[in-house]
N, CA, C and O atoms as a Tripos MOL2 file, in Angstrom:
@<TRIPOS>MOLECULE
protein
  248   247    62     0     0
PROTEIN
NO_CHARGES

@<TRIPOS>ATOM
      1 N         115.2010  134.4970  124.6280 N.3       1 MET1
      2 CA        116.1640  133.4970  124.1900 C.3       1 MET1
      3 C         115.7680  132.0760  124.6970 C.2       1 MET1
      4 O         115.9410  131.0820  123.9930 O.2       1 MET1
      5 N         115.2510  132.0230  125.8980 N.am      2 LYS2
      6 CA        114.8070  130.7720  126.4490 C.3       2 LYS2
      7 C         113.6890  130.1560  125.6180 C.2       2 LYS2
      8 O         113.6430  128.9520  125.3630 O.2       2 LYS2
      9 N         112.7790  131.0590  125.2050 N.am      3 GLU3
     10 CA        111.6520  130.5950  124.3820 C.3       3 GLU3
     11 C         112.1160  130.0050  123.0550 C.2       3 GLU3
     12 O         111.5580  129.0160  122.5790 O.2       3 GLU3
     13 N         113.1420  130.6160  122.4590 N.am      4 LEU4
     14 CA        113.6970  130.1220  121.2230 C.3       4 LEU4
     15 C         114.2800  128.7420  121.4130 C.2       4 LEU4
     16 O         114.0760  127.8680  120.5710 O.2       4 LEU4
     17 N         115.0000  128.5230  122.4970 N.am      5 GLU5
     18 CA        115.5890  127.2000  122.7860 C.3       5 GLU5
     19 C         114.4880  126.1630  122.9890 C.2       5 GLU5
     20 O         114.6110  125.0280  122.5280 O.2       5 GLU5
     21 N         113.4160  126.5480  123.6770 N.am      6 ASN6
     22 CA        112.2810  125.6330  123.8580 C.3       6 ASN6
     23 C         111.6780  125.2440  122.5430 C.2       6 ASN6
     24 O         111.4000  124.0690  122.3030 O.2       6 ASN6
     25 N         111.4720  126.2150  121.6870 N.am      7 VAL7
     26 CA        110.8500  125.9440  120.3560 C.3       7 VAL7
     27 C         111.7590  125.0640  119.5530 C.2       7 VAL7
     28 O         111.2820  124.1150  118.9300 O.2       7 VAL7
     29 N         113.0310  125.3220  119.5330 N.am      8 MET8
     30 CA        113.9840  124.5260  118.7700 C.3       8 MET8
     31 C         114.0250  123.0780  119.3130 C.2       8 MET8
     32 O         114.0470  122.1220  118.5380 O.2       8 MET8
     33 N         114.0350  122.9340  120.6250 N.am      9 SER9
     34 CA        114.0340  121.6620  121.2460 C.3       9 SER9
     35 C         112.7530  120.8920  120.8850 C.2       9 SER9
     36 O         112.8210  119.7050  120.5690 O.2       9 SER9
     37 N         111.6150  121.5390  120.9290 N.am     10 GLN10
     38 CA        110.3540  120.9130  120.5740 C.3      10 GLN10
     39 C         110.3150  120.4960  119.1270 C.2      10 GLN10
     40 O         109.7890  119.4360  118.7890 O.2      10 GLN10
     41 N         110.8760  121.3370  118.2660 N.am     11 LEU11
     42 CA        110.9560  121.0470  116.8320 C.3      11 LEU11
     43 C         111.7970  119.7700  116.6080 C.2      11 LEU11
     44 O         111.4260  118.9030  115.8150 O.2      11 LEU11
     45 N         112.8910  119.6770  117.2940 N.am     12 GLU12
     46 CA        113.7760  118.5280  117.1790 C.3      12 GLU12
     47 C         113.0280  117.2720  117.6540 C.2      12 GLU12
     48 O         113.0910  116.2360  116.9920 O.2      12 GLU12
     49 N         112.3460  117.3490  118.7480 N.am     13 ARG13
     50 CA        111.5600  116.1730  119.2470 C.3      13 ARG13
     51 C         110.5270  115.7360  118.2310 C.2      13 ARG13
     52 O         110.3890  114.5520  117.9260 O.2      13 ARG13
     53 N         109.7990  116.7180  117.7120 N.am     14 GLU14
     54 CA        108.7340  116.3930  116.7580 C.3      14 GLU14
     55 C         109.2920  115.8070  115.4710 C.2      14 GLU14
     56 O         108.6970  114.9040  114.8830 O.2      14 GLU14
     57 N         110.4150  116.3130  115.0430 N.am     15 THR15
     58 CA        111.0820  115.7940  113.8120 C.3      15 THR15
     59 C         111.4880  114.3270  114.0650 C.2      15 THR15
     60 O         111.3350  113.4680  113.1960 O.2      15 THR15
     61 N         111.9950  114.0730  115.2480 N.am     16 LYS16
     62 CA        112.4180  112.7080  115.5910 C.3      16 LYS16
     63 C         111.2560  111.7860  115.6190 C.2      16 LYS16
     64 O         111.3540  110.6580  115.1380 O.2      16 LYS16
     65 N         110.1050  112.2370  116.1890 N.am     17 LYS17
     66 CA        108.8760  111.4460  116.2100 C.3      17 LYS17
     67 C         108.3810  111.1240  114.7920 C.2      17 LYS17
     68 O         107.8990  110.0230  114.5280 O.2      17 LYS17
     69 N         108.5050  112.0830  113.9070 N.am     18 LYS18
     70 CA        108.0620  111.9430  112.5300 C.3      18 LYS18
     71 C         108.9150  110.8800  111.8430 C.2      18 LYS18
     72 O         108.3940  110.0120  111.1440 O.2      18 LYS18
     73 N         110.2630  110.9570  112.0530 N.am     19 GLU19
     74 CA        111.1700  109.9960  111.4160 C.3      19 GLU19
     75 C         110.8650  108.6000  111.9460 C.2      19 GLU19
     76 O         110.8660  107.6360  111.1810 O.2      19 GLU19
     77 N         110.6030  108.4790  113.2480 N.am     20 GLN20
     78 CA        110.2980  107.1380  113.8140 C.3      20 GLN20
     79 C         108.9740  106.6330  113.2430 C.2      20 GLN20
     80 O         108.8470  105.4400  112.9710 O.2      20 GLN20
     81 N         108.0080  107.4920  113.0590 N.am     21 ALA21
     82 CA        106.7270  107.0630  112.4810 C.3      21 ALA21
     83 C         106.9140  106.6130  111.0430 C.2      21 ALA21
     84 O         106.3360  105.6080  110.6300 O.2      21 ALA21
     85 N         107.7060  107.3360  110.2830 N.am     22 GLU22
     86 CA        107.9550  106.9460  108.8780 C.3      22 GLU22
     87 C         108.6860  105.6350  108.8160 C.2      22 GLU22
     88 O         108.4000  104.8060  107.9520 O.2      22 GLU22
     89 N         109.6520  105.4210  109.7390 N.am     23 ASN23
     90 CA        110.3540  104.1450  109.7440 C.3      23 ASN23
     91 C         109.3960  102.9890  110.0730 C.2      23 ASN23
     92 O         109.4810  101.9110  109.4840 O.2      23 ASN23
     93 N         108.4840  103.2350  111.0260 N.am     24 LYS24
     94 CA        107.5190  102.2250  111.3910 C.3      24 LYS24
     95 C         106.6110  101.8810  110.2540 C.2      24 LYS24
     96 O         106.3090  100.7070  110.0430 O.2      24 LYS24
     97 N         106.1540  102.8870  109.4960 N.am     25 ILE25
     98 CA        105.3210  102.7040  108.3270 C.3      25 ILE25
     99 C         106.0660  101.7970  107.3060 C.2      25 ILE25
    100 O         105.5140  100.8390  106.7650 O.2      25 ILE25
    101 N         107.3240  102.1520  107.0830 N.am     26 LYS26
    102 CA        108.1500  101.4320  106.1280 C.3      26 LYS26
    103 C         108.2690   99.9580  106.5360 C.2      26 LYS26
    104 O         108.1370   99.0690  105.6950 O.2      26 LYS26
    105 N         108.5190   99.6970  107.8320 N.am     27 LEU27
    106 CA        108.6420   98.3390  108.3200 C.3      27 LEU27
    107 C         107.3350   97.5970  108.1960 C.2      27 LEU27
    108 O         107.3360   96.4220  107.8290 O.2      27 LEU27
    109 N         106.2610   98.2130  108.4770 N.am     28 LEU28
    110 CA        104.9510   97.5680  108.3700 C.3      28 LEU28
    111 C         104.5990   97.2260  106.9360 C.2      28 LEU28
    112 O         104.0170   96.1760  106.6630 O.2      28 LEU28
    113 N         104.9590   98.1310  106.0030 N.am     29 LYS29
    114 CA        104.7380   97.8490  104.5700 C.3      29 LYS29
    115 C         105.5560   96.6450  104.1220 C.2      29 LYS29
    116 O         105.0690   95.8000  103.3710 O.2      29 LYS29
    117 N         106.8230   96.5690  104.5920 N.am     30 GLN30
    118 CA        107.6680   95.4610  104.2440 C.3      30 GLN30
    119 C         107.1060   94.1490  104.8150 C.2      30 GLN30
    120 O         107.1220   93.1170  104.1450 O.2      30 GLN30
    121 N         106.6100   94.2030  106.0560 N.am     31 LYS31
    122 CA        106.0370   93.0380  106.6500 C.3      31 LYS31
    123 C         104.7710   92.5800  105.9190 C.2      31 LYS31
    124 O         104.5390   91.3840  105.7410 O.2      31 LYS31
    125 N         103.9750   93.5350  105.5100 N.am     32 LYS32
    126 CA        102.7510   93.2460  104.7340 C.3      32 LYS32
    127 C         103.1260   92.5160  103.4610 C.2      32 LYS32
    128 O         102.5330   91.4890  103.1300 O.2      32 LYS32
    129 N         104.1350   93.0540  102.7260 N.am     33 SER33
    130 CA        104.5520   92.4490  101.4840 C.3      33 SER33
    131 C         105.0570   91.0190  101.6860 C.2      33 SER33
    132 O         104.7390   90.1070  100.9240 O.2      33 SER33
    133 N         105.8510   90.8630  102.7370 N.am     34 LYS34
    134 CA        106.3750   89.5310  103.0240 C.3      34 LYS34
    135 C         105.3080   88.5400  103.3540 C.2      34 LYS34
    136 O         105.3560   87.3960  102.9010 O.2      34 LYS34
    137 N         104.3190   88.9640  104.1530 N.am     35 LEU35
    138 CA        103.1930   88.0740  104.4600 C.3      35 LEU35
    139 C         102.3620   87.7480  103.2700 C.2      35 LEU35
    140 O         101.8890   86.6180  103.1470 O.2      35 LEU35
    141 N         102.1600   88.6900  102.3790 N.am     36 LYS36
    142 CA        101.4040   88.4340  101.1300 C.3      36 LYS36
    143 C         102.1490   87.4400  100.2660 C.2      36 LYS36
    144 O         101.5510   86.5140   99.7170 O.2      36 LYS36
    145 N         103.4520   87.6260  100.1440 N.am     37 ARG37
    146 CA        104.2770   86.6890   99.3270 C.3      37 ARG37
    147 C         104.2090   85.2530   99.9200 C.2      37 ARG37
    148 O         104.0280   84.2710   99.2000 O.2      37 ARG37
    149 N         104.3590   85.1800  101.2340 N.am     38 ASN38
    150 CA        104.3250   83.8950  101.9050 C.3      38 ASN38
    151 C         102.9770   83.2090  101.6960 C.2      38 ASN38
    152 O         102.9210   82.0100  101.4240 O.2      38 ASN38
    153 N         101.8830   83.9810  101.8250 N.am     39 ALA39
    154 CA        100.5600   83.4190  101.6670 C.3      39 ALA39
    155 C         100.3590   82.9580  100.2100 C.2      39 ALA39
    156 O          99.7550   81.9100   99.9810 O.2      39 ALA39
    157 N         100.8340   83.6900   99.2680 N.am     40 GLU40
    158 CA        100.7160   83.3550   97.8360 C.3      40 GLU40
    159 C         101.5310   82.0820   97.5610 C.2      40 GLU40
    160 O         101.0490   81.1850   96.8700 O.2      40 GLU40
    161 N         102.7350   81.9940   98.0810 N.am     41 THR41
    162 CA        103.5630   80.8110   97.9100 C.3      41 THR41
    163 C         102.9000   79.6160   98.5220 C.2      41 THR41
    164 O         102.8760   78.5490   97.9070 O.2      41 THR41
    165 N         102.3680   79.7490   99.6920 N.am     42 LYS42
    166 CA        101.7030   78.6310  100.3690 C.3      42 LYS42
    167 C         100.4940   78.1800   99.5540 C.2      42 LYS42
    168 O         100.2490   76.9800   99.4310 O.2      42 LYS42
    169 N          99.7560   79.0970   99.0110 N.am     43 ARG43
    170 CA         98.5680   78.7730   98.1760 C.3      43 ARG43
    171 C          99.0330   78.0090   96.9160 C.2      43 ARG43
    172 O          98.3980   77.0400   96.5000 O.2      43 ARG43
    173 N         100.1350   78.4570   96.3270 N.am     44 LYS44
    174 CA        100.5900   77.7990   95.1180 C.3      44 LYS44
    175 C         101.0510   76.3620   95.3980 C.2      44 LYS44
    176 O         100.7980   75.4430   94.6180 O.2      44 LYS44
    177 N         101.7360   76.2020   96.5410 N.am     45 VAL45
    178 CA        102.2640   74.8740   96.9070 C.3      45 VAL45
    179 C         101.0740   73.9590   97.1910 C.2      45 VAL45
    180 O         101.1020   72.7870   96.8160 O.2      45 VAL45
    181 N         100.0350   74.4660   97.8430 N.am     46 GLN46
    182 CA         98.8880   73.6160   98.1590 C.3      46 GLN46
    183 C          98.1300   73.2110   96.9250 C.2      46 GLN46
    184 O          97.6730   72.0730   96.8240 O.2      46 GLN46
    185 N          97.9840   74.1440   95.9600 N.am     47 LYS47
    186 CA         97.2080   73.8440   94.7710 C.3      47 LYS47
    187 C          98.0230   73.0920   93.7450 C.2      47 LYS47
    188 O          97.4780   72.2520   93.0280 O.2      47 LYS47
    189 N          99.3220   73.3690   93.6510 N.am     48 GLY48
    190 CA        100.1270   72.7670   92.6590 C.3      48 GLY48
    191 C         100.1240   73.5730   91.3730 C.2      48 GLY48
    192 O          99.1610   74.2840   91.0840 O.2      48 GLY48
    193 N         101.1800   73.4670   90.6110 N.am     49 GLY49
    194 CA        101.3450   74.2950   89.3840 C.3      49 GLY49
    195 C         100.3610   73.9880   88.2740 C.2      49 GLY49
    196 O          99.8990   74.8910   87.5760 O.2      49 GLY49
    197 N         100.0400   72.7090   88.1080 N.am     50 VAL50
    198 CA         99.1330   72.2860   87.0150 C.3      50 VAL50
    199 C          97.7320   72.8180   87.2880 C.2      50 VAL50
    200 O          97.0810   73.3440   86.3850 O.2      50 VAL50
    201 N          97.2710   72.6850   88.5100 N.am     51 PHE51
    202 CA         95.9450   73.1930   88.8230 C.3      51 PHE51
    203 C          95.8960   74.6690   88.6780 C.2      51 PHE51
    204 O          94.8950   75.2130   88.2130 O.2      51 PHE51
    205 N          96.9550   75.3450   89.0630 N.am     52 GLU52
    206 CA         96.9990   76.7970   88.9210 C.3      52 GLU52
    207 C          96.8390   77.2460   87.4770 C.2      52 GLU52
    208 O          96.1060   78.1970   87.2030 O.2      52 GLU52
    209 N          97.5080   76.5810   86.5600 N.am     53 ALA53
    210 CA         97.3600   76.8980   85.1450 C.3      53 ALA53
    211 C          95.9490   76.6690   84.6840 C.2      53 ALA53
    212 O          95.4080   77.4690   83.9210 O.2      53 ALA53
    213 N          95.3300   75.5730   85.1380 N.am     54 PHE54
    214 CA         93.9120   75.2920   84.7910 C.3      54 PHE54
    215 C          93.0230   76.3890   85.3710 C.2      54 PHE54
    216 O          92.1110   76.8800   84.7070 O.2      54 PHE54
    217 N          93.2990   76.7640   86.6090 N.am     55 GLU55
    218 CA         92.5060   77.8580   87.2610 C.3      55 GLU55
    219 C          92.5720   79.1130   86.4910 C.2      55 GLU55
    220 O          91.5490   79.7660   86.2840 O.2      55 GLU55
    221 N          93.7580   79.4900   86.0480 N.am     56 ARG56
    222 CA         93.9300   80.7000   85.2610 C.3      56 ARG56
    223 C          93.1200   80.6760   83.9680 C.2      56 ARG56
    224 O          92.5110   81.6600   83.5470 O.2      56 ARG56
    225 N          93.1540   79.4740   83.3630 N.am     57 GLU57
    226 CA         92.4320   79.2980   82.0640 C.3      57 GLU57
    227 C          90.9460   79.4150   82.2260 C.2      57 GLU57
    228 O          90.2820   79.9950   81.3670 O.2      57 GLU57
    229 N          90.3950   78.8840   83.3000 N.am     58 ILE58
    230 CA         88.9570   78.9020   83.4510 C.3      58 ILE58
    231 C          88.4570   80.2270   84.0410 C.2      58 ILE58
    232 O          87.2750   80.5470   83.9170 O.2      58 ILE58
    233 N          89.3440   80.9990   84.6800 N.am     59 THR59
    234 CA         88.9140   82.2580   85.2900 C.3      59 THR59
    235 C          89.2960   83.4660   84.4630 C.2      59 THR59
    236 O          88.9510   84.5930   84.8190 O.2      59 THR59
    237 N          90.0000   83.2510   83.3710 N.am     60 SER60
    238 CA         90.4150   84.4260   82.5580 C.3      60 SER60
    239 C          89.2060   84.9770   81.8130 C.2      60 SER60
    240 O          88.3990   84.2060   81.2930 O.2      60 SER60
    241 N          89.0710   86.2790   81.7550 N.am     61 PRO61
    242 CA         87.9440   86.8570   81.0330 C.3      61 PRO61
    243 C          88.0640   86.6420   79.5170 C.2      61 PRO61
    244 O          89.1660   86.6580   78.9690 O.2      61 PRO61
    245 N          86.9830   86.4520   78.8840 N.am     62 ARG62
    246 CA         86.9800   86.1450   77.4270 C.3      62 ARG62
    247 C          86.4330   87.2760   76.6400 C.2      62 ARG62
    248 O          86.3560   87.1960   75.4140 O.2      62 ARG62
@<TRIPOS>BOND
     1     1     2 1
     2     2     3 1
     3     3     4 2
     4     3     5 am
     5     5     6 1
     6     6     7 1
     7     7     8 2
     8     7     9 am
     9     9    10 1
    10    10    11 1
    11    11    12 2
    12    11    13 am
    13    13    14 1
    14    14    15 1
    15    15    16 2
    16    15    17 am
    17    17    18 1
    18    18    19 1
    19    19    20 2
    20    19    21 am
    21    21    22 1
    22    22    23 1
    23    23    24 2
    24    23    25 am
    25    25    26 1
    26    26    27 1
    27    27    28 2
    28    27    29 am
    29    29    30 1
    30    30    31 1
    31    31    32 2
    32    31    33 am
    33    33    34 1
    34    34    35 1
    35    35    36 2
    36    35    37 am
    37    37    38 1
    38    38    39 1
    39    39    40 2
    40    39    41 am
    41    41    42 1
    42    42    43 1
    43    43    44 2
    44    43    45 am
    45    45    46 1
    46    46    47 1
    47    47    48 2
    48    47    49 am
    49    49    50 1
    50    50    51 1
    51    51    52 2
    52    51    53 am
    53    53    54 1
    54    54    55 1
    55    55    56 2
    56    55    57 am
    57    57    58 1
    58    58    59 1
    59    59    60 2
    60    59    61 am
    61    61    62 1
    62    62    63 1
    63    63    64 2
    64    63    65 am
    65    65    66 1
    66    66    67 1
    67    67    68 2
    68    67    69 am
    69    69    70 1
    70    70    71 1
    71    71    72 2
    72    71    73 am
    73    73    74 1
    74    74    75 1
    75    75    76 2
    76    75    77 am
    77    77    78 1
    78    78    79 1
    79    79    80 2
    80    79    81 am
    81    81    82 1
    82    82    83 1
    83    83    84 2
    84    83    85 am
    85    85    86 1
    86    86    87 1
    87    87    88 2
    88    87    89 am
    89    89    90 1
    90    90    91 1
    91    91    92 2
    92    91    93 am
    93    93    94 1
    94    94    95 1
    95    95    96 2
    96    95    97 am
    97    97    98 1
    98    98    99 1
    99    99   100 2
   100    99   101 am
   101   101   102 1
   102   102   103 1
   103   103   104 2
   104   103   105 am
   105   105   106 1
   106   106   107 1
   107   107   108 2
   108   107   109 am
   109   109   110 1
   110   110   111 1
   111   111   112 2
   112   111   113 am
   113   113   114 1
   114   114   115 1
   115   115   116 2
   116   115   117 am
   117   117   118 1
   118   118   119 1
   119   119   120 2
   120   119   121 am
   121   121   122 1
   122   122   123 1
   123   123   124 2
   124   123   125 am
   125   125   126 1
   126   126   127 1
   127   127   128 2
   128   127   129 am
   129   129   130 1
   130   130   131 1
   131   131   132 2
   132   131   133 am
   133   133   134 1
   134   134   135 1
   135   135   136 2
   136   135   137 am
   137   137   138 1
   138   138   139 1
   139   139   140 2
   140   139   141 am
   141   141   142 1
   142   142   143 1
   143   143   144 2
   144   143   145 am
   145   145   146 1
   146   146   147 1
   147   147   148 2
   148   147   149 am
   149   149   150 1
   150   150   151 1
   151   151   152 2
   152   151   153 am
   153   153   154 1
   154   154   155 1
   155   155   156 2
   156   155   157 am
   157   157   158 1
   158   158   159 1
   159   159   160 2
   160   159   161 am
   161   161   162 1
   162   162   163 1
   163   163   164 2
   164   163   165 am
   165   165   166 1
   166   166   167 1
   167   167   168 2
   168   167   169 am
   169   169   170 1
   170   170   171 1
   171   171   172 2
   172   171   173 am
   173   173   174 1
   174   174   175 1
   175   175   176 2
   176   175   177 am
   177   177   178 1
   178   178   179 1
   179   179   180 2
   180   179   181 am
   181   181   182 1
   182   182   183 1
   183   183   184 2
   184   183   185 am
   185   185   186 1
   186   186   187 1
   187   187   188 2
   188   187   189 am
   189   189   190 1
   190   190   191 1
   191   191   192 2
   192   191   193 am
   193   193   194 1
   194   194   195 1
   195   195   196 2
   196   195   197 am
   197   197   198 1
   198   198   199 1
   199   199   200 2
   200   199   201 am
   201   201   202 1
   202   202   203 1
   203   203   204 2
   204   203   205 am
   205   205   206 1
   206   206   207 1
   207   207   208 2
   208   207   209 am
   209   209   210 1
   210   210   211 1
   211   211   212 2
   212   211   213 am
   213   213   214 1
   214   214   215 1
   215   215   216 2
   216   215   217 am
   217   217   218 1
   218   218   219 1
   219   219   220 2
   220   219   221 am
   221   221   222 1
   222   222   223 1
   223   223   224 2
   224   223   225 am
   225   225   226 1
   226   226   227 1
   227   227   228 2
   228   227   229 am
   229   229   230 1
   230   230   231 1
   231   231   232 2
   232   231   233 am
   233   233   234 1
   234   234   235 1
   235   235   236 2
   236   235   237 am
   237   237   238 1
   238   238   239 1
   239   239   240 2
   240   239   241 am
   241   241   242 1
   242   242   243 1
   243   243   244 2
   244   243   245 am
   245   245   246 1
   246   246   247 1
   247   247   248 2
@<TRIPOS>SUBSTRUCTURE
     1 MET1         2 RESIDUE 1 A MET
     2 LYS2         6 RESIDUE 1 A LYS
     3 GLU3        10 RESIDUE 1 A GLU
     4 LEU4        14 RESIDUE 1 A LEU
     5 GLU5        18 RESIDUE 1 A GLU
     6 ASN6        22 RESIDUE 1 A ASN
     7 VAL7        26 RESIDUE 1 A VAL
     8 MET8        30 RESIDUE 1 A MET
     9 SER9        34 RESIDUE 1 A SER
    10 GLN10       38 RESIDUE 1 A GLN
    11 LEU11       42 RESIDUE 1 A LEU
    12 GLU12       46 RESIDUE 1 A GLU
    13 ARG13       50 RESIDUE 1 A ARG
    14 GLU14       54 RESIDUE 1 A GLU
    15 THR15       58 RESIDUE 1 A THR
    16 LYS16       62 RESIDUE 1 A LYS
    17 LYS17       66 RESIDUE 1 A LYS
    18 LYS18       70 RESIDUE 1 A LYS
    19 GLU19       74 RESIDUE 1 A GLU
    20 GLN20       78 RESIDUE 1 A GLN
    21 ALA21       82 RESIDUE 1 A ALA
    22 GLU22       86 RESIDUE 1 A GLU
    23 ASN23       90 RESIDUE 1 A ASN
    24 LYS24       94 RESIDUE 1 A LYS
    25 ILE25       98 RESIDUE 1 A ILE
    26 LYS26      102 RESIDUE 1 A LYS
    27 LEU27      106 RESIDUE 1 A LEU
    28 LEU28      110 RESIDUE 1 A LEU
    29 LYS29      114 RESIDUE 1 A LYS
    30 GLN30      118 RESIDUE 1 A GLN
    31 LYS31      122 RESIDUE 1 A LYS
    32 LYS32      126 RESIDUE 1 A LYS
    33 SER33      130 RESIDUE 1 A SER
    34 LYS34      134 RESIDUE 1 A LYS
    35 LEU35      138 RESIDUE 1 A LEU
    36 LYS36      142 RESIDUE 1 A LYS
    37 ARG37      146 RESIDUE 1 A ARG
    38 ASN38      150 RESIDUE 1 A ASN
    39 ALA39      154 RESIDUE 1 A ALA
    40 GLU40      158 RESIDUE 1 A GLU
    41 THR41      162 RESIDUE 1 A THR
    42 LYS42      166 RESIDUE 1 A LYS
    43 ARG43      170 RESIDUE 1 A ARG
    44 LYS44      174 RESIDUE 1 A LYS
    45 VAL45      178 RESIDUE 1 A VAL
    46 GLN46      182 RESIDUE 1 A GLN
    47 LYS47      186 RESIDUE 1 A LYS
    48 GLY48      190 RESIDUE 1 A GLY
    49 GLY49      194 RESIDUE 1 A GLY
    50 VAL50      198 RESIDUE 1 A VAL
    51 PHE51      202 RESIDUE 1 A PHE
    52 GLU52      206 RESIDUE 1 A GLU
    53 ALA53      210 RESIDUE 1 A ALA
    54 PHE54      214 RESIDUE 1 A PHE
    55 GLU55      218 RESIDUE 1 A GLU
    56 ARG56      222 RESIDUE 1 A ARG
    57 GLU57      226 RESIDUE 1 A GLU
    58 ILE58      230 RESIDUE 1 A ILE
    59 THR59      234 RESIDUE 1 A THR
    60 SER60      238 RESIDUE 1 A SER
    61 PRO61      242 RESIDUE 1 A PRO
    62 ARG62      246 RESIDUE 1 A ARG
């Protein structure tokens, strides 16, 4: 009986660790997306909208 309690307790701890890891992954993905958006916005502001349209035109495959 004691062994069963130990196994159940260990399972509970491992499940909790897994949930925490999944939450951390989710937060890191959100942070990555936010940083990418911020970098893209900063790039657009620095270049300006007109130049960006020109850049698209000259870099688009033909």
